[in-house]
PyMOL commands that place a pseudoatom at each C-alpha (Angstrom):
pseudoatom trace, name=CA, resn=MET, resi=1, chain=A, elem=C, hetatm=0, pos=[-16.030, -3.002, -19.695]
pseudoatom trace, name=CA, resn=ALA, resi=2, chain=A, elem=C, hetatm=0, pos=[-16.289, 0.507, -17.993]
pseudoatom trace, name=CA, resn=LEU, resi=3, chain=A, elem=C, hetatm=0, pos=[-15.409, 0.245, -14.056]
pseudoatom trace, name=CA, resn=LEU, resi=4, chain=A, elem=C, hetatm=0, pos=[-16.541, 3.091, -11.624]
pseudoatom trace, name=CA, resn=LEU, resi=5, chain=A, elem=C, hetatm=0, pos=[-13.286, 3.617, -9.910]
pseudoatom trace, name=CA, resn=GLY, resi=6, chain=A, elem=C, hetatm=0, pos=[-14.981, 5.814, -7.458]
pseudoatom trace, name=CA, resn=GLY, resi=7, chain=A, elem=C, hetatm=0, pos=[-12.132, 8.453, -7.249]
pseudoatom trace, name=CA, resn=ALA, resi=8, chain=A, elem=C, hetatm=0, pos=[-9.875, 11.266, -7.917]
pseudoatom trace, name=CA, resn=ALA, resi=9, chain=A, elem=C, hetatm=0, pos=[-9.819, 15.108, -8.300]
pseudoatom trace, name=CA, resn=PRO, resi=10, chain=A, elem=C, hetatm=0, pos=[-8.552, 16.125, -12.211]
pseudoatom trace, name=CA, resn=SER, resi=11, chain=A, elem=C, hetatm=0, pos=[-4.730, 15.979, -10.549]
pseudoatom trace, name=CA, resn=GLY, resi=12, chain=A, elem=C, hetatm=0, pos=[-5.529, 12.352, -9.383]
pseudoatom trace, name=CA, resn=PHE, resi=13, chain=A, elem=C, hetatm=0, pos=[-4.837, 11.020, -13.345]
pseudoatom trace, name=CA, resn=ASP, resi=14, chain=A, elem=C, hetatm=0, pos=[-1.545, 13.068, -13.675]
pseudoatom trace, name=CA, resn=ALA, resi=15, chain=A, elem=C, hetatm=0, pos=[-0.514, 11.222, -10.290]
pseudoatom trace, name=CA, resn=LEU, resi=16, chain=A, elem=C, hetatm=0, pos=[-1.837, 7.504, -11.180]
pseudoatom trace, name=CA, resn=LEU, resi=17, chain=A, elem=C, hetatm=0, pos=[-0.155, 7.625, -14.679]
pseudoatom trace, name=CA, resn=ALA, resi=18, chain=A, elem=C, hetatm=0, pos=[3.541, 8.374, -12.908]
pseudoatom trace, name=CA, resn=ALA, resi=19, chain=A, elem=C, hetatm=0, pos=[2.718, 5.994, -10.192]
pseudoatom trace, name=CA, resn=TYR, resi=20, chain=A, elem=C, hetatm=0, pos=[1.823, 3.229, -12.567]
pseudoatom trace, name=CA, resn=PRO, resi=21, chain=A, elem=C, hetatm=0, pos=[3.633, 3.737, -15.779]
pseudoatom trace, name=CA, resn=GLY, resi=22, chain=A, elem=C, hetatm=0, pos=[2.682, 1.228, -18.871]
pseudoatom trace, name=CA, resn=GLN, resi=23, chain=A, elem=C, hetatm=0, pos=[-0.476, 0.081, -17.012]
pseudoatom trace, name=CA, resn=PHE, resi=24, chain=A, elem=C, hetatm=0, pos=[-3.187, 2.167, -18.638]
pseudoatom trace, name=CA, resn=THR, resi=25, chain=A, elem=C, hetatm=0, pos=[-3.032, 5.086, -20.533]
pseudoatom trace, name=CA, resn=ARG, resi=26, chain=A, elem=C, hetatm=0, pos=[-5.760, 8.262, -20.408]
pseudoatom trace, name=CA, resn=GLU, resi=27, chain=A, elem=C, hetatm=0, pos=[-8.288, 9.132, -22.904]
pseudoatom trace, name=CA, resn=GLY, resi=28, chain=A, elem=C, hetatm=0, pos=[-10.847, 11.788, -21.347]
pseudoatom trace, name=CA, resn=ASP, resi=29, chain=A, elem=C, hetatm=0, pos=[-12.013, 11.105, -18.083]
pseudoatom trace, name=CA, resn=GLN, resi=30, chain=A, elem=C, hetatm=0, pos=[-11.239, 6.954, -18.030]
pseudoatom trace, name=CA, resn=LEU, resi=31, chain=A, elem=C, hetatm=0, pos=[-7.928, 5.259, -17.641]
pseudoatom trace, name=CA, resn=VAL, resi=32, chain=A, elem=C, hetatm=0, pos=[-7.784, 2.640, -20.596]
pseudoatom trace, name=CA, resn=TRP, resi=33, chain=A, elem=C, hetatm=0, pos=[-6.066, -0.689, -20.245]
pseudoatom trace, name=CA, resn=PRO, resi=34, chain=A, elem=C, hetatm=0, pos=[-4.269, -2.271, -23.042]
pseudoatom trace, name=CA, resn=ASP, resi=35, chain=A, elem=C, hetatm=0, pos=[-7.135, -5.251, -23.175]
pseudoatom trace, name=CA, resn=GLY, resi=36, chain=A, elem=C, hetatm=0, pos=[-9.669, -2.216, -23.415]
pseudoatom trace, name=CA, resn=THR, resi=37, chain=A, elem=C, hetatm=0, pos=[-10.948, -2.077, -20.125]
pseudoatom trace, name=CA, resn=ARG, resi=38, chain=A, elem=C, hetatm=0, pos=[-12.263, 1.380, -19.091]
pseudoatom trace, name=CA, resn=VAL, resi=39, chain=A, elem=C, hetatm=0, pos=[-12.096, 3.033, -15.517]
pseudoatom trace, name=CA, resn=ALA, resi=40, chain=A, elem=C, hetatm=0, pos=[-14.063, 6.040, -15.190]
pseudoatom trace, name=CA, resn=PHE, resi=41, chain=A, elem=C, hetatm=0, pos=[-13.357, 8.256, -12.669]
pseudoatom trace, name=CA, resn=SER, resi=42, chain=A, elem=C, hetatm=0, pos=[-15.352, 10.286, -9.964]
pseudoatom trace, name=CA, resn=VAL, resi=43, chain=A, elem=C, hetatm=0, pos=[-13.864, 12.584, -7.797]
pseudoatom trace, name=CA, resn=ASP, resi=44, chain=A, elem=C, hetatm=0, pos=[-12.618, 11.452, -3.407]
pseudoatom trace, name=CA, resn=GLN, resi=45, chain=A, elem=C, hetatm=0, pos=[-10.273, 8.317, -3.733]
pseudoatom trace, name=CA, resn=LEU, resi=46, chain=A, elem=C, hetatm=0, pos=[-6.571, 10.091, -4.592]
pseudoatom trace, name=CA, resn=ALA, resi=47, chain=A, elem=C, hetatm=0, pos=[-8.108, 13.126, -2.543]
pseudoatom trace, name=CA, resn=ALA, resi=48, chain=A, elem=C, hetatm=0, pos=[-7.323, 11.422, 0.991]
pseudoatom trace, name=CA, resn=GLY, resi=49, chain=A, elem=C, hetatm=0, pos=[-4.746, 13.923, 1.797]
pseudoatom trace, name=CA, resn=TYR, resi=50, chain=A, elem=C, hetatm=0, pos=[-2.322, 11.124, 2.906]
pseudoatom trace, name=CA, resn=SER, resi=51, chain=A, elem=C, hetatm=0, pos=[0.520, 13.204, 4.937]
pseudoatom trace, name=CA, resn=ARG, resi=52, chain=A, elem=C, hetatm=0, pos=[4.051, 12.453, 5.781]
pseudoatom trace, name=CA, resn=ALA, resi=53, chain=A, elem=C, hetatm=0, pos=[4.233, 14.729, 8.860]
pseudoatom trace, name=CA, resn=MET, resi=54, chain=A, elem=C, hetatm=0, pos=[6.978, 13.452, 11.266]
pseudoatom trace, name=CA, resn=PRO, resi=55, chain=A, elem=C, hetatm=0, pos=[6.721, 12.636, 14.339]
pseudoatom trace, name=CA, resn=PRO, resi=56, chain=A, elem=C, hetatm=0, pos=[3.731, 11.051, 13.303]
pseudoatom trace, name=CA, resn=GLN, resi=57, chain=A, elem=C, hetatm=0, pos=[0.323, 13.066, 14.759]
pseudoatom trace, name=CA, resn=MET, resi=58, chain=A, elem=C, hetatm=0, pos=[-3.202, 11.077, 15.954]
pseudoatom trace, name=CA, resn=PRO, resi=59, chain=A, elem=C, hetatm=0, pos=[-4.983, 11.032, 13.005]
pseudoatom trace, name=CA, resn=ALA, resi=60, chain=A, elem=C, hetatm=0, pos=[-8.576, 12.959, 13.332]
pseudoatom trace, name=CA, resn=GLU, resi=61, chain=A, elem=C, hetatm=0, pos=[-11.561, 10.678, 13.796]
pseudoatom trace, name=CA, resn=GLY, resi=62, chain=A, elem=C, hetatm=0, pos=[-12.486, 9.027, 10.392]
pseudoatom trace, name=CA, resn=ASP, resi=63, chain=A, elem=C, hetatm=0, pos=[-9.297, 10.188, 8.865]
pseudoatom trace, name=CA, resn=ASP, resi=64, chain=A, elem=C, hetatm=0, pos=[-8.329, 7.161, 7.098]
pseudoatom trace, name=CA, resn=PRO, resi=65, chain=A, elem=C, hetatm=0, pos=[-6.458, 8.547, 3.969]
pseudoatom trace, name=CA, resn=GLY, resi=66, chain=A, elem=C, hetatm=0, pos=[-5.746, 5.306, 1.666]
pseudoatom trace, name=CA, resn=ARG, resi=67, chain=A, elem=C, hetatm=0, pos=[-7.734, 2.766, 3.407]
pseudoatom trace, name=CA, resn=THR, resi=68, chain=A, elem=C, hetatm=0, pos=[-10.739, 2.936, 1.244]
pseudoatom trace, name=CA, resn=ARG, resi=69, chain=A, elem=C, hetatm=0, pos=[-9.719, 1.452, -1.801]
pseudoatom trace, name=CA, resn=ASN, resi=70, chain=A, elem=C, hetatm=0, pos=[-11.234, 0.094, -5.142]
pseudoatom trace, name=CA, resn=SER, resi=71, chain=A, elem=C, hetatm=0, pos=[-11.328, -3.579, -5.915]
pseudoatom trace, name=CA, resn=ALA, resi=72, chain=A, elem=C, hetatm=0, pos=[-11.989, -3.407, -9.359]
pseudoatom trace, name=CA, resn=PHE, resi=73, chain=A, elem=C, hetatm=0, pos=[-8.806, -1.175, -9.776]
pseudoatom trace, name=CA, resn=PHE, resi=74, chain=A, elem=C, hetatm=0, pos=[-6.250, -3.148, -7.857]
pseudoatom trace, name=CA, resn=ALA, resi=75, chain=A, elem=C, hetatm=0, pos=[-7.762, -6.576, -9.216]
pseudoatom trace, name=CA, resn=LYS, resi=76, chain=A, elem=C, hetatm=0, pos=[-7.153, -5.095, -12.785]
pseudoatom trace, name=CA, resn=MET, resi=77, chain=A, elem=C, hetatm=0, pos=[-3.402, -4.311, -11.812]
pseudoatom trace, name=CA, resn=TYR, resi=78, chain=A, elem=C, hetatm=0, pos=[-2.440, -7.610, -9.823]
pseudoatom trace, name=CA, resn=GLY, resi=79, chain=A, elem=C, hetatm=0, pos=[-5.096, -9.930, -10.491]
pseudoatom trace, name=CA, resn=GLU, resi=80, chain=A, elem=C, hetatm=0, pos=[-7.484, -11.762, -8.000]
pseudoatom trace, name=CA, resn=CYS, resi=81, chain=A, elem=C, hetatm=0, pos=[-6.107, -13.594, -5.548]
pseudoatom trace, name=CA, resn=ASN, resi=82, chain=A, elem=C, hetatm=0, pos=[-9.116, -16.234, -5.709]
pseudoatom trace, name=CA, resn=ARG, resi=83, chain=A, elem=C, hetatm=0, pos=[-8.462, -16.870, -9.391]
pseudoatom trace, name=CA, resn=ASP, resi=84, chain=A, elem=C, hetatm=0, pos=[-5.022, -17.508, -8.631]
pseudoatom trace, name=CA, resn=GLU, resi=85, chain=A, elem=C, hetatm=0, pos=[-3.698, -14.850, -10.903]
pseudoatom trace, name=CA, resn=VAL, resi=86, chain=A, elem=C, hetatm=0, pos=[-1.419, -13.143, -8.035]
pseudoatom trace, name=CA, resn=ALA, resi=87, chain=A, elem=C, hetatm=0, pos=[0.515, -15.970, -7.218]
pseudoatom trace, name=CA, resn=PRO, resi=88, chain=A, elem=C, hetatm=0, pos=[2.502, -16.359, -10.296]
pseudoatom trace, name=CA, resn=HIS, resi=89, chain=A, elem=C, hetatm=0, pos=[3.591, -13.066, -9.877]
pseudoatom trace, name=CA, resn=LEU, resi=90, chain=A, elem=C, hetatm=0, pos=[5.188, -13.273, -6.451]
pseudoatom trace, name=CA, resn=VAL, resi=91, chain=A, elem=C, hetatm=0, pos=[8.948, -13.271, -6.293]
pseudoatom trace, name=CA, resn=PRO, resi=92, chain=A, elem=C, hetatm=0, pos=[11.430, -13.535, -3.258]
pseudoatom trace, name=CA, resn=VAL, resi=93, chain=A, elem=C, hetatm=0, pos=[12.674, -10.070, -1.645]
pseudoatom trace, name=CA, resn=ALA, resi=94, chain=A, elem=C, hetatm=0, pos=[15.702, -10.100, 0.661]
pseudoatom trace, name=CA, resn=TRP, resi=95, chain=A, elem=C, hetatm=0, pos=[14.551, -8.863, 3.775]
pseudoatom trace, name=CA, resn=PRO, resi=96, chain=A, elem=C, hetatm=0, pos=[17.042, -7.480, 6.943]
pseudoatom trace, name=CA, resn=GLY, resi=97, chain=A, elem=C, hetatm=0, pos=[18.501, -10.470, 8.857]
pseudoatom trace, name=CA, resn=GLY, resi=98, chain=A, elem=C, hetatm=0, pos=[19.037, -12.791, 6.434]
pseudoatom trace, name=CA, resn=HIS, resi=99, chain=A, elem=C, hetatm=0, pos=[15.205, -13.291, 5.723]
pseudoatom trace, name=CA, resn=ILE, resi=100, chain=A, elem=C, hetatm=0, pos=[13.388, -13.750, 2.399]
pseudoatom trace, name=CA, resn=VAL, resi=101, chain=A, elem=C, hetatm=0, pos=[9.662, -12.581, 1.811]
pseudoatom trace, name=CA, resn=ARG, resi=102, chain=A, elem=C, hetatm=0, pos=[7.715, -12.499, -1.260]
pseudoatom trace, name=CA, resn=MET, resi=103, chain=A, elem=C, hetatm=0, pos=[6.174, -9.694, -3.252]
pseudoatom trace, name=CA, resn=THR, resi=104, chain=A, elem=C, hetatm=0, pos=[4.379, -8.989, -6.493]
pseudoatom trace, name=CA, resn=GLU, resi=105, chain=A, elem=C, hetatm=0, pos=[6.751, -7.837, -9.398]
pseudoatom trace, name=CA, resn=ILE, resi=106, chain=A, elem=C, hetatm=0, pos=[3.711, -6.042, -11.074]
pseudoatom trace, name=CA, resn=ASN, resi=107, chain=A, elem=C, hetatm=0, pos=[4.908, -2.283, -10.609]
pseudoatom trace, name=CA, resn=HIS, resi=108, chain=A, elem=C, hetatm=0, pos=[7.842, -3.519, -9.647]
pseudoatom trace, name=CA, resn=VAL, resi=109, chain=A, elem=C, hetatm=0, pos=[6.521, -3.438, -5.929]
pseudoatom trace, name=CA, resn=ASP, resi=110, chain=A, elem=C, hetatm=0, pos=[9.353, -5.867, -5.273]
pseudoatom trace, name=CA, resn=ARG, resi=111, chain=A, elem=C, hetatm=0, pos=[11.859, -3.938, -6.376]
pseudoatom trace, name=CA, resn=HIS, resi=112, chain=A, elem=C, hetatm=0, pos=[10.501, -0.777, -4.062]
pseudoatom trace, name=CA, resn=LEU, resi=113, chain=A, elem=C, hetatm=0, pos=[10.647, -3.419, -1.080]
pseudoatom trace, name=CA, resn=ALA, resi=114, chain=A, elem=C, hetatm=0, pos=[13.975, -4.562, -1.258]
pseudoatom trace, name=CA, resn=ALA, resi=115, chain=A, elem=C, hetatm=0, pos=[15.127, -0.626, -1.756]
pseudoatom trace, name=CA, resn=VAL, resi=116, chain=A, elem=C, hetatm=0, pos=[13.126, 0.047, 1.668]
pseudoatom trace, name=CA, resn=ALA, resi=117, chain=A, elem=C, hetatm=0, pos=[15.625, -3.540, 3.033]
pseudoatom trace, name=CA, resn=ARG, resi=118, chain=A, elem=C, hetatm=0, pos=[18.211, -1.999, 2.254]
pseudoatom trace, name=CA, resn=GLU, resi=119, chain=A, elem=C, hetatm=0, pos=[17.665, 1.245, 3.852]
pseudoatom trace, name=CA, resn=LEU, resi=120, chain=A, elem=C, hetatm=0, pos=[17.098, -0.491, 7.205]
pseudoatom trace, name=CA, resn=ASP, resi=121, chain=A, elem=C, hetatm=0, pos=[19.524, -3.419, 7.412]
pseudoatom trace, name=CA, resn=ALA, resi=122, chain=A, elem=C, hetatm=0, pos=[20.866, -2.746, 10.477]
pseudoatom trace, name=CA, resn=PRO, resi=123, chain=A, elem=C, hetatm=0, pos=[20.897, -4.359, 13.972]
pseudoatom trace, name=CA, resn=GLU, resi=124, chain=A, elem=C, hetatm=0, pos=[18.278, -1.243, 15.464]
pseudoatom trace, name=CA, resn=TRP, resi=125, chain=A, elem=C, hetatm=0, pos=[15.732, -1.801, 12.955]
pseudoatom trace, name=CA, resn=ARG, resi=126, chain=A, elem=C, hetatm=0, pos=[15.621, -5.874, 12.526]
pseudoatom trace, name=CA, resn=HIS, resi=127, chain=A, elem=C, hetatm=0, pos=[13.595, -6.367, 16.078]
pseudoatom trace, name=CA, resn=THR, resi=128, chain=A, elem=C, hetatm=0, pos=[10.710, -4.274, 14.115]
pseudoatom trace, name=CA, resn=LEU, resi=129, chain=A, elem=C, hetatm=0, pos=[10.953, -5.810, 11.061]
pseudoatom trace, name=CA, resn=TRP, resi=130, chain=A, elem=C, hetatm=0, pos=[11.327, -9.246, 12.034]
pseudoatom trace, name=CA, resn=PRO, resi=131, chain=A, elem=C, hetatm=0, pos=[9.359, -11.890, 12.496]
pseudoatom trace, name=CA, resn=ASN, resi=132, chain=A, elem=C, hetatm=0, pos=[6.989, -10.140, 10.180]
pseudoatom trace, name=CA, resn=GLY, resi=133, chain=A, elem=C, hetatm=0, pos=[3.365, -10.303, 10.268]
pseudoatom trace, name=CA, resn=GLY, resi=134, chain=A, elem=C, hetatm=0, pos=[3.341, -11.546, 6.126]
pseudoatom trace, name=CA, resn=THR, resi=135, chain=A, elem=C, hetatm=0, pos=[3.064, -10.202, 2.757]
pseudoatom trace, name=CA, resn=TYR, resi=136, chain=A, elem=C, hetatm=0, pos=[0.711, -11.989, 0.660]
pseudoatom trace, name=CA, resn=ALA, resi=137, chain=A, elem=C, hetatm=0, pos=[-2.620, -13.450, 2.173]
pseudoatom trace, name=CA, resn=CYS, resi=138, chain=A, elem=C, hetatm=0, pos=[-5.677, -13.919, -0.343]
pseudoatom trace, name=CA, resn=ARG, resi=139, chain=A, elem=C, hetatm=0, pos=[-7.712, -12.314, 2.580]
pseudoatom trace, name=CA, resn=ALA, resi=140, chain=A, elem=C, hetatm=0, pos=[-10.244, -9.351, 2.838]
pseudoatom trace, name=CA, resn=VAL, resi=141, chain=A, elem=C, hetatm=0, pos=[-9.925, -6.722, 5.576]
pseudoatom trace, name=CA, resn=ALA, resi=142, chain=A, elem=C, hetatm=0, pos=[-11.659, -7.445, 9.016]
pseudoatom trace, name=CA, resn=ASP, resi=143, chain=A, elem=C, hetatm=0, pos=[-14.232, -4.737, 9.173]
pseudoatom trace, name=CA, resn=THR, resi=144, chain=A, elem=C, hetatm=0, pos=[-14.955, -3.650, 5.480]
pseudoatom trace, name=CA, resn=GLY, resi=145, chain=A, elem=C, hetatm=0, pos=[-15.164, -6.931, 3.600]
pseudoatom trace, name=CA, resn=GLU, resi=146, chain=A, elem=C, hetatm=0, pos=[-13.456, -5.626, 1.174]
pseudoatom trace, name=CA, resn=PRO, resi=147, chain=A, elem=C, hetatm=0, pos=[-10.113, -7.408, -0.125]
pseudoatom trace, name=CA, resn=SER, resi=148, chain=A, elem=C, hetatm=0, pos=[-6.586, -6.610, 1.541]
pseudoatom trace, name=CA, resn=MET, resi=149, chain=A, elem=C, hetatm=0, pos=[-4.149, -4.905, -0.338]
pseudoatom trace, name=CA, resn=HIS, resi=150, chain=A, elem=C, hetatm=0, pos=[-2.071, -8.565, 1.110]
pseudoatom trace, name=CA, resn=SER, resi=151, chain=A, elem=C, hetatm=0, pos=[-4.247, -10.270, -1.378]
pseudoatom trace, name=CA, resn=TYR, resi=152, chain=A, elem=C, hetatm=0, pos=[-2.222, -8.778, -4.053]
pseudoatom trace, name=CA, resn=GLY, resi=153, chain=A, elem=C, hetatm=0, pos=[0.981, -9.179, -2.956]
pseudoatom trace, name=CA, resn=ALA, resi=154, chain=A, elem=C, hetatm=0, pos=[1.502, -5.185, -2.447]
pseudoatom trace, name=CA, resn=ALA, resi=155, chain=A, elem=C, hetatm=0, pos=[1.467, -5.362, 1.356]
pseudoatom trace, name=CA, resn=ILE, resi=156, chain=A, elem=C, hetatm=0, pos=[3.800, -5.965, 4.021]
pseudoatom trace, name=CA, resn=ASP, resi=157, chain=A, elem=C, hetatm=0, pos=[3.217, -6.208, 8.276]
pseudoatom trace, name=CA, resn=ILE, resi=158, chain=A, elem=C, hetatm=0, pos=[6.000, -5.772, 10.403]
pseudoatom trace, name=CA, resn=ASN, resi=159, chain=A, elem=C, hetatm=0, pos=[6.461, -7.239, 13.814]
pseudoatom trace, name=CA, resn=LEU, resi=160, chain=A, elem=C, hetatm=0, pos=[3.507, -7.714, 15.388]
pseudoatom trace, name=CA, resn=VAL, resi=161, chain=A, elem=C, hetatm=0, pos=[5.123, -6.889, 18.844]
pseudoatom trace, name=CA, resn=VAL, resi=162, chain=A, elem=C, hetatm=0, pos=[5.902, -3.882, 18.220]
pseudoatom trace, name=CA, resn=SER, resi=163, chain=A, elem=C, hetatm=0, pos=[2.653, -2.728, 16.433]
pseudoatom trace, name=CA, resn=ASP, resi=164, chain=A, elem=C, hetatm=0, pos=[-1.069, -1.635, 17.015]
pseudoatom trace, name=CA, resn=TYR, resi=165, chain=A, elem=C, hetatm=0, pos=[-4.063, -2.293, 15.503]
pseudoatom trace, name=CA, resn=TRP, resi=166, chain=A, elem=C, hetatm=0, pos=[-7.435, -0.574, 16.305]
pseudoatom trace, name=CA, resn=LEU, resi=167, chain=A, elem=C, hetatm=0, pos=[-9.799, -3.676, 16.178]
pseudoatom trace, name=CA, resn=TRP, resi=168, chain=A, elem=C, hetatm=0, pos=[-7.103, -5.361, 19.056]
pseudoatom trace, name=CA, resn=ARG, resi=169, chain=A, elem=C, hetatm=0, pos=[-7.328, -2.383, 20.861]
pseudoatom trace, name=CA, resn=ARG, resi=170, chain=A, elem=C, hetatm=0, pos=[-10.999, -1.564, 20.682]
pseudoatom trace, name=CA, resn=GLY, resi=171, chain=A, elem=C, hetatm=0, pos=[-12.316, 1.596, 22.131]
pseudoatom trace, name=CA, resn=ALA, resi=172, chain=A, elem=C, hetatm=0, pos=[-8.374, 2.539, 23.150]
pseudoatom trace, name=CA, resn=PRO, resi=173, chain=A, elem=C, hetatm=0, pos=[-6.767, 5.487, 21.696]
pseudoatom trace, name=CA, resn=TRP, resi=174, chain=A, elem=C, hetatm=0, pos=[-4.307, 5.821, 18.867]
pseudoatom trace, name=CA, resn=ARG, resi=175, chain=A, elem=C, hetatm=0, pos=[-0.855, 4.585, 19.741]
pseudoatom trace, name=CA, resn=ASP, resi=176, chain=A, elem=C, hetatm=0, pos=[2.595, 4.534, 17.559]
pseudoatom trace, name=CA, resn=ARG, resi=177, chain=A, elem=C, hetatm=0, pos=[5.219, 2.275, 18.610]
pseudoatom trace, name=CA, resn=VAL, resi=178, chain=A, elem=C, hetatm=0, pos=[7.127, 2.005, 15.222]
pseudoatom trace, name=CA, resn=PRO, resi=179, chain=A, elem=C, hetatm=0, pos=[10.067, 3.688, 14.689]
pseudoatom trace, name=CA, resn=ASP, resi=180, chain=A, elem=C, hetatm=0, pos=[10.187, 7.326, 12.806]
pseudoatom trace, name=CA, resn=GLU, resi=181, chain=A, elem=C, hetatm=0, pos=[13.310, 5.984, 10.683]
pseudoatom trace, name=CA, resn=VAL, resi=182, chain=A, elem=C, hetatm=0, pos=[11.190, 3.240, 9.867]
pseudoatom trace, name=CA, resn=VAL, resi=183, chain=A, elem=C, hetatm=0, pos=[8.063, 4.833, 9.006]
pseudoatom trace, name=CA, resn=ALA, resi=184, chain=A, elem=C, hetatm=0, pos=[9.727, 7.071, 6.607]
pseudoatom trace, name=CA, resn=ALA, resi=185, chain=A, elem=C, hetatm=0, pos=[11.974, 4.454, 4.847]
pseudoatom trace, name=CA, resn=PHE, resi=186, chain=A, elem=C, hetatm=0, pos=[8.783, 2.691, 3.443]
pseudoatom trace, name=CA, resn=GLU, resi=187, chain=A, elem=C, hetatm=0, pos=[7.253, 6.219, 2.569]
pseudoatom trace, name=CA, resn=ARG, resi=188, chain=A, elem=C, hetatm=0, pos=[10.422, 6.852, 0.552]
pseudoatom trace, name=CA, resn=HIS, resi=189, chain=A, elem=C, hetatm=0, pos=[9.921, 4.162, -1.708]
pseudoatom trace, name=CA, resn=GLY, resi=190, chain=A, elem=C, hetatm=0, pos=[6.164, 4.342, -2.454]
pseudoatom trace, name=CA, resn=PHE, resi=191, chain=A, elem=C, hetatm=0, pos=[4.438, 2.587, 0.431]
pseudoatom trace, name=CA, resn=ILE, resi=192, chain=A, elem=C, hetatm=0, pos=[1.913, 4.502, 2.459]
pseudoatom trace, name=CA, resn=TRP, resi=193, chain=A, elem=C, hetatm=0, pos=[1.644, 3.179, 6.675]
pseudoatom trace, name=CA, resn=GLY, resi=194, chain=A, elem=C, hetatm=0, pos=[-1.628, 2.052, 8.717]
pseudoatom trace, name=CA, resn=GLY, resi=195, chain=A, elem=C, hetatm=0, pos=[-0.209, 4.182, 11.260]
pseudoatom trace, name=CA, resn=ARG, resi=196, chain=A, elem=C, hetatm=0, pos=[-1.610, 7.507, 9.691]
pseudoatom trace, name=CA, resn=TRP, resi=197, chain=A, elem=C, hetatm=0, pos=[-5.355, 5.993, 9.847]
pseudoatom trace, name=CA, resn=SER, resi=198, chain=A, elem=C, hetatm=0, pos=[-7.763, 6.785, 12.525]
pseudoatom trace, name=CA, resn=HIS, resi=199, chain=A, elem=C, hetatm=0, pos=[-8.802, 2.901, 12.324]
pseudoatom trace, name=CA, resn=TYR, resi=200, chain=A, elem=C, hetatm=0, pos=[-4.824, 2.454, 13.053]
pseudoatom trace, name=CA, resn=ASP, resi=201, chain=A, elem=C, hetatm=0, pos=[-3.004, -0.535, 11.889]
pseudoatom trace, name=CA, resn=THR, resi=202, chain=A, elem=C, hetatm=0, pos=[0.759, 0.238, 12.510]
pseudoatom trace, name=CA, resn=MET, resi=203, chain=A, elem=C, hetatm=0, pos=[2.127, -2.933, 11.143]
pseudoatom trace, name=CA, resn=HIS, resi=204, chain=A, elem=C, hetatm=0, pos=[1.169, -2.197, 8.020]
pseudoatom trace, name=CA, resn=PHE, resi=205, chain=A, elem=C, hetatm=0, pos=[2.173, -0.740, 4.660]
pseudoatom trace, name=CA, resn=GLU, resi=206, chain=A, elem=C, hetatm=0, pos=[1.216, -1.367, 1.441]
pseudoatom trace, name=CA, resn=TYR, resi=207, chain=A, elem=C, hetatm=0, pos=[2.601, 0.387, -1.784]
pseudoatom trace, name=CA, resn=ARG, resi=208, chain=A, elem=C, hetatm=0, pos=[0.508, 3.061, -3.021]
pseudoatom trace, name=CA, resn=PRO, resi=209, chain=A, elem=C, hetatm=0, pos=[2.873, 5.803, -4.693]
pseudoatom trace, name=CA, resn=GLU, resi=210, chain=A, elem=C, hetatm=0, pos=[0.218, 7.699, -6.046]
pseudoatom trace, name=CA, resn=LEU, resi=211, chain=A, elem=C, hetatm=0, pos=[-0.984, 9.155, -2.632]
pseudoatom trace, name=CA, resn=LEU, resi=212, chain=A, elem=C, hetatm=0, pos=[2.463, 10.256, -1.794]
pseudoatom trace, name=CA, resn=GLY, resi=213, chain=A, elem=C, hetatm=0, pos=[2.902, 11.913, -5.069]
pseudoatom trace, name=CA, resn=LEU, resi=214, chain=A, elem=C, hetatm=0, pos=[5.391, 9.718, -6.341]
pseudoatom trace, name=CA, resn=SER, resi=215, chain=A, elem=C, hetatm=0, pos=[6.523, 8.452, -9.643]
pseudoatom trace, name=CA, resn=ALA, resi=216, chain=A, elem=C, hetatm=0, pos=[7.866, 5.176, -10.576]
pseudoatom trace, name=CA, resn=ALA, resi=217, chain=A, elem=C, hetatm=0, pos=[11.261, 6.635, -10.839]
pseudoatom trace, name=CA, resn=ASP, resi=218, chain=A, elem=C, hetatm=0, pos=[10.811, 8.369, -7.535]
pseudoatom trace, name=CA, resn=ALA, resi=219, chain=A, elem=C, hetatm=0, pos=[9.981, 5.617, -5.539]
pseudoatom trace, name=CA, resn=ASP, resi=220, chain=A, elem=C, hetatm=0, pos=[13.025, 3.462, -6.631]
for i in range(1, 220): cmd.bond("trace and resi %d" % i, "trace and resi %d" % (i + 1))
show_as sticks, trace
zoom trace
């Protein structure tokens, strides 16, 4: 079984292998899962140019690093929610303010989110983080119809009150009200931020260490 991933430059192989150890091996231009599934690479998805610059800058029009995802690749790693393959892997994570959220244990996403929570467990960040907009949800992205990273249990939305979403503000320019310290903590532990997209979604963080140049150990 071969799946077209739709993308990475040659260095992308190393980024994926470091970010998701134990998931697959490499044979030539393919990733190979233990069950024999093969994922062939082309040349664009990991060349998206995600930047961790601070303070965040307004993205250029059409600049959405990491927003285009290959659903076959992520469904192979995390399962398909409409087949009830994701929910059995959701585990509780302690969240600032004495709350609990649930994230997938695959790739230790739960542990990476717990590391974010420990960094941000201070009164000044709690209004930004809670109440949050949720973690796991078996749904598609509103404008693309493709599975959301929430459908894999690998994303979290922070408090909607301090967040902005391009579809809510259609025609309005990019706006960022999320503290830089919150963004930086998530990025240190392997989560990219939707505030770096021109189709901005400043509440949204998803586990994508390959786009941050992080290994699994780095993201701990």
